N, C-alpha and C positions, 0 to 999 in steps of 0.2 A: 585116483584122487583120494586124498586123505580126508577123513571125516573125524569129528570129535568122538572120543571114546565114550560109549554109552554102557549102561549096566547090562548085565546078562539078562536078555529079554526072551530068549527062546533058543530052540535048537536050529532054526533056519539061519543059514549064514547070510550076513548082510549082502545086499545087492546094490552097489552104488549107482546113482543115476548118471545120466549123460546130459551135458548142457544142450539145450535146444528150446524151441518154442514151448514145449510141454512144461519144462521146468520153470520157464518164465511165467507161464500161466499159473502154475502151482504156487509161485511166490505171492500171487495176489490173494491167496486163501490163508496165508500165514502158517502153512504146514511146515513141519520140521523135516527136512530131507534126511537127516541122520537117523531119525526114528522111522521114517517111511522106508528106509532101506530094508527093514525087517519084515515089512508087508508090501512088497512091490506091486501086489495086485490092487492096492488102493490108489496107485498113481493115476490110473485112468479116471477114477471118480473125482479126484481132486483136480486133475487137469480140466475136466469138464466144468467143475465148480469155478475154477479160475477164469475160464472163458466167460461164464455168466457174470462174474464180478467185473471183469474188464468191459463186458458189453454194457452193464449198467453205468459204469464210469463214462463210457463213450456217449451214451444217451444223455447223461447229465451234462457233459460238455456241449453237446448239440443244443440242449435246452437252454443253457446259459448263453450260448452264442446267439440264439434266437431272441432271448429276452433282452440282451444288451443291444442287439440290432434294432429291436422295436422301440426300446426306451430312447435311444439317441437318434432314431430316424435314419440310420445308415451305418456303414462300417466306420469304426474308430480304431486307430492303431493299438490302443491299450487292450482291445479285445483279444489280441493275439497272446497277451500275457495272462489276462484274467481267466480265460477259458481253461487253459491247462492247470492253473492253480485250483480252480473249482473241481476239475476232474480228479486231480490227485487227492483232494479232500474227500470226495465221495469214494474213491478207491480205498483210501486208508480207513474210512469209516466202515465200509462193507467188509474190509479185511478184518477189522476188529470184531465186527458182528459175527463173522464166520468162525473166527478162532475162539470166541468166548461164549458161543451158544450152548455147546454140550457141557453138561454139568454132572458132577458125581452125586451119589447118594439120593438119586431120584428127584432132584430139585431142578429138572430141566425146564418145566413149564414156568417156574418162577423167574428164570432168567430169559426165557423165550418171549414171553408176552411184552415186557418193556422194549426189548430189541425189535420185535415185530411192529410195535406201535411207532417207534422211531423210524423204522424203515418205511412204513406207510406214510408218515408225515413227510419224509423226504420225497417219496413218490408223488405226493400231491404237488409239492413245490416244483418238481422236475416236469410233471405232466402238463401243467398249465401253459408254459411257453410253447411246448410242442403242439398243443391244441390250437394255439393262435397261428402257428405255422401251417397246420393242416387246413384250417378254415381261412387262410389268408385272403383268398380272392373274394369270398363272400363278405368278409369283414371290411376289406377295402371298399367294396361297392356300397356297403351299408353306410360306412363313414362318409363316403363322398356324397351320397344322397342326403344324409343328415346335415352335412355342412352346406350343401346347396339349398336345402330347405330353410336352414337358419338364415342364409343370405337373403332368400326371397322374402321371408317373414320380416327380416330387418328392414329391407327396402320398402315393403308395404307399410310398415309402421312409420317409417320416416316420412313417406309421402302423405300418409294420413295426418300425421301430427305437424307437418309443415306444408299446408296447402298454399296455393298461389293466392295472394290477397285479391279480393274482389270477386272471387268465384263462389259458387254455392257451397263448395266443400269448406271454405274458410269460415263460414257462419254455421256449419253443421255441428251436431253434438259430438261427433267423433274427434274433431280438432280440439275440443275443450275437455277431453278425457284426462283425468289426473295422471295417468301413466305417461302422457305426452310431455310432462314436465322434464323428464330425463332424456327426451328425444328431440328437443328443440335444436335446430341448427342455426348458426350465425351465417346467414346468406349475405354476401356482399352485393354491391350494385344498388341501383335505384329501384325502390319498391314501387309497383304500380298502384299501391293502395291510395295515395293522394290523388292520382289522376282518376281513379275509379270513383272516389268520393266526389271529386269535382264533376265528373260526368254524371253521376247520379243526381247531384244537386241541379245541374242544368237540365237534365231530363225531367226532373220533377217540376222545375219552373216552366219548361216547355209544355208539359202536360197541363199545368194549371192555366197557363196563358192560352193554350189551345181551347180549353173549355170556355174561357171568356170570349175569345175570338169567334168560336162557333156559335155561342149564344147571341152575341151582338150581330153576327152575320145573319142569323136566322131572324132576329127581330127587325133588322134593317130590310131584309128581303120582304118581310111581311108588310112593312110600311110602304115600300115601293109597289108592292102588289096592289095595295089599297089605292095608292095615288094613280096608278095606271087604270084601274077599274073606274075611278071617278072621272078621270080625264077622257077615257074612251066612252063614257056614258053607259057603262054596263049597269043594268038595274039589279042591285043587290040590297039586302037590308042595310048595308053599311054605306051605300052611295045614293046620290040623288037620281041617277039615271039620265042626267043631261050631259050630252057630249060637249067637248070643248074645254078650253082652259078657263074654267070659272074660278070663283072664289074658293070653293072646296078643293078643286084640283090643285090650285097654288098652295093652299094651306097644307094639304097632305104632302105635297112635294117638299115644302119647307120643313115640315115635321121630320120627314125622312132624312133630309140633309142635316137638320139640326141633330138628330140622333147619331148620325155618322160622325159629326164633329164632337159631340159630347162624349161618346164612348171610344173615341180615338181608334176607330176601326182600322184606318190605314197604318197608323203608328204601331198598333198591336200586331198587325199582320207582318210588318217589316221586322219588328222585334222577334216574332216567332220564327221568321225565316233565319234571322241572325243566330238565334239559339240553336236551331236545327243544324246550321252550318258549324257552330262551335262543337256541338255534340258529335257530329260526324268527324271533325278533326280530332277530338279527344278519343273517339273510338279507335282511330288509327294509332294514336299514341299509346293508348292502353294496350292494344294488341302488341305493338313493338315492345313495350315495357314488360309485358307478360312473357314474351318470348325470351327477352334478356334475363328476366328473373328466373324463368324456368331453366335456362342454361346454367345459371349460377347455382340454382338449387340442385340440378342434376350433378354438377361438379362436386358439391359438398356431399351429396349422397354417395357418389362413387368413392370419394375420399374416405368416408366412414366405412364403406364396405371393404375397401382395401385394408383398412386397419383391422377389421374383423378377420379378413383372410390371413393377414400377417400374424394376428393373435392365435389363429388356429394352428398355424405352422405344420410341422410334421405330425403324423398320426402317432400318438403316444400309447404307452402300454395300458393305462387305465381306460383310455378311449376305446382301445381294441376290446378290452374285457367288457365294457358297457355295450358295445355293438354286438359282441358275441351273446351276451345275455338277452338282448332284444331279439336276436335271431332265434335263440332257443325258445323264448316266450311266444314267438309268432309261428313257430313250426315244430310240430311234435316229432317229426322225423329227425330234425336236427337235434332235438333233445335226446332222443334215444341213441343216436350215433355218437353224440358227444359223451354221454355217460359210458357208453361201451368202450370208446377209445380211452377215456380217462381211467376207467377201472383196469383196462389192459396195461396202461403205462404204470399204474400204481403197483400192480402185481409183478410186472417185470422188474421194477426197482426193488421190490421186497423179495424177489425170487432167491437171492443168495441165502437169506435167513430161512426162507421156507424150505429150500433144498437141504440145508444143513439140518433143519429140524426133522424133515421127512427121512433123512438117511439114518437117524438114530445114532446109537453108540456102536460104531463099527470097530474093526480090529485096531485100526490106528488110534482111535480114541481110547481104547483099553490100554494100549501100549503107552500112550501119552500119560494116562492116569497113573500107570505103574511107574513111569519115569519121574513124574512129578512127585509121587509118594517117596521114591528113593531119594530124589533131590532134597525133599523136605527133611528126610531122615539124615542125609549127609549134612545138610545145613544145621540141623539140630545138634548133631555130634560136634560139628565145628564150633557151634556156639558154646556147647558144654566145655569143649577143649579150651576155647578162649576164656571162658569163665574160670576154669581150673587154673589156667596159666596166670590169669590176673590174680587169682586167690593166692597161688604159690608166690608170685612176685610180691604180693602184699605181705605175706609171711616173712619173706626174705628181708624186705625193707623194714618190717617191724622188728625182726631179730637184730638186724644191723643197727637199728636205732637204739634198741635196748643195750646192745654191746657197747655202743659209743657212750651211752649214758652211764653204764656201769664203769667204763674206763675213766670217764670224767670224775665220777664219785670217788674212785680209788685215788686219783690224783689229788683231789681235794682232801681226802682223809690223810694221804701221805704228807701233803704240805702242812696239814694241821698237826700231825705228829712231830714233824720237823720243827715247827714253831714252838710246840710245847717243850721239845728237847732243848731248844735254844733258851727258852725261858728258865727251865730248870737248871741248865748249865750256868746261866748268869746268876741265878739265885744262889747256887752253890759257891760260885766265885765271890759273891757279895758276902755270904756268911763267913767264908774263909778269910776274906779281907777284914771283916769285923773282928773275927777271932784274933787275928794278928794284931789289930789295933788295940784290942783289949789287953792282949798279952803285953804289948809294949807299954801300955799304961800301967799294968800291974808290975812290970819289972822296974819301971821308973827310969830317971836320968842316969843312974849309975850304970845301968846295963846297956844304955843306948848311946851314951855320949851326948847328954842333953844339950841342946843348943837354943833353948828358949822356946821352941815349939815342936810339935810332934809331926814327923813325916810318916805318912801312911800310903799304902798302895790303893790306887783306884780299882774298884771292882772290875771295871772293863779292861784294865791293864794288868789285872792280876795274873793271867796266864803268861803274859810276856815277862812280867817281873819274875815269875816263878821259874820260867825257862832260863832267865838270865842268872838265876841262883841267888840273887840278893835284891830284896824289895827296896832297900835303902839306897841303891845306886841312883835312883831318879830323884835328884835334889829338888826338882820343881814340882813334883806331885804331892798334893796335900788334900786330904779328904776330911770333911767335917759334916756332922748331921745337918740336914736341911728339911724343908717342908715336904719334899718328895723322896726322902731317903738320904743316902750319903751323896754329897756334892763335892765336885773337884774345885779346889780354891787355887 
C-alpha cells in the first residue's frame, strides 16, 4: 500500500499497516498511520485507546437511547437516527480530545485540565440516563406508589369537600375549609338537601307537639284520677270520701272532660300521628335521594380521578429523577451505590483523555512533533517563496508600467517636436511669401505687368507654388494683411 511521503524520521524502515479491526480502532484516536509506520510498536497502544474511545461512544449511544425512551414513554422511530448521531458526536469529540491532549514545550497540563473538565461534564450527562436504567424497577415502583397516593389523597379531599347534604359531615368544619373552594364538584341530579330540611322541620314540629301532647295527657290523667277517687269515695285530702256520683264526682268528671276539649288532646294526638307518618315517608325519600346523590357524586369523583390519571400519563424523565432522589434520601445504601456507579460512568467517559495523559509523550508523539515542526518549516518556506514570487511579480509589473509610461512620454515629445517643426516650416513659408510680396511691391508694375492689383502667394500654398516654378501662375490667389496675419482674398 502506498503512503504519503514523510520526512526522514529515522533509520527504521517504515512498516505499513494492514487493514483490519485494529486499524479501524486506531482511526478513532486520530493517529496518523503514515507516521505510525516508523514506530510499529505503538500500534498496540493506540489500538487499545481506540477501543476505549469506541466503548465510550457506545455507552453514550446507550445513554441517549435510554433517555429518549424515558422522555417519550416508549420507542419512537426517530430514536434509530438520533442515537447514532449522538454516538458519532461523542466519538468525534473524544477523538479530538485524544489527538490534542499532548502538547509541546511542557504545556501539557494547560491543555489537559480543560479537556478533562469537558470530558467529566459529558460523563455526567451520559451517566444520569444509565443510572435511571439501572434503578428502573425501584423507580417504577416508587412512581406507581406516589401516583396511587396522589389519587387516594385526591379522592379523600373530594369527598371531604363534597359531603352528602344533610349529613353530619356537611355541617362540619372540614367542608368549609378554604382549600375546598377549588375542589367543589358540580353534581347533577336532585339534591336531598330540601327533603332533609323538610324532614328536620317536621321532626321539630313533632317534637314540640309531642311535648304538648305529653303534658296535656299527664294533666288529663291527673284530673281523671281525682274524679275516680271522688266517685269511689276514697278518703284523701283532695276528696270528700263519700262514694257515689255526687256533686263533686260530677264536677271533677266535667273538669276532666272540659280540659280534654280545651287542650284538643284528641286532635293533637292525631296530628302527632300524621307528623310521624310524614317523617317516616320523608326518611325513606331522603334515603333514596342520598343514594342517588351518592351515586352521582361517585361518578363525578371517578371522572376527576380519571382526568388525574390521564394527566399523569407515561412516567417522564423529570419524574424518574425525582423518584430517584427520594429513594436516595430514604436509603443510605442506595445513596452509596448511586454515587459509586455515577463516578464509575464518569471515569469511563473521561478514560480516553486520562489514558492519553497517563501515557505521556511516547515515540509517536515525538515523531509527530518532529513532523509538525518540519511541516511548519516547509509551509514557512512556501510562504516565503510565495512572498518573493509576488514581490518579483510586483517588480515586473512596476517596470512594465514604467516602460509603458516612458514610451508614451517619448511619443508625446515626438509629436510635440513634429508640431514645432510644422509651425517653424509654416513660419518660414510665410516669411518667404512676405519677402516675395515686398519684392514685388519694390519692383513695381513695370517689373510685374501691373494689372491694377497685386497677386501674391498664400503662405500655405507657397511650397506648391514654388514647386510649380512660378507664384504668379495662380491668378485667383491674393494675400493681404489681416487681423491674424496674411489672409487669402
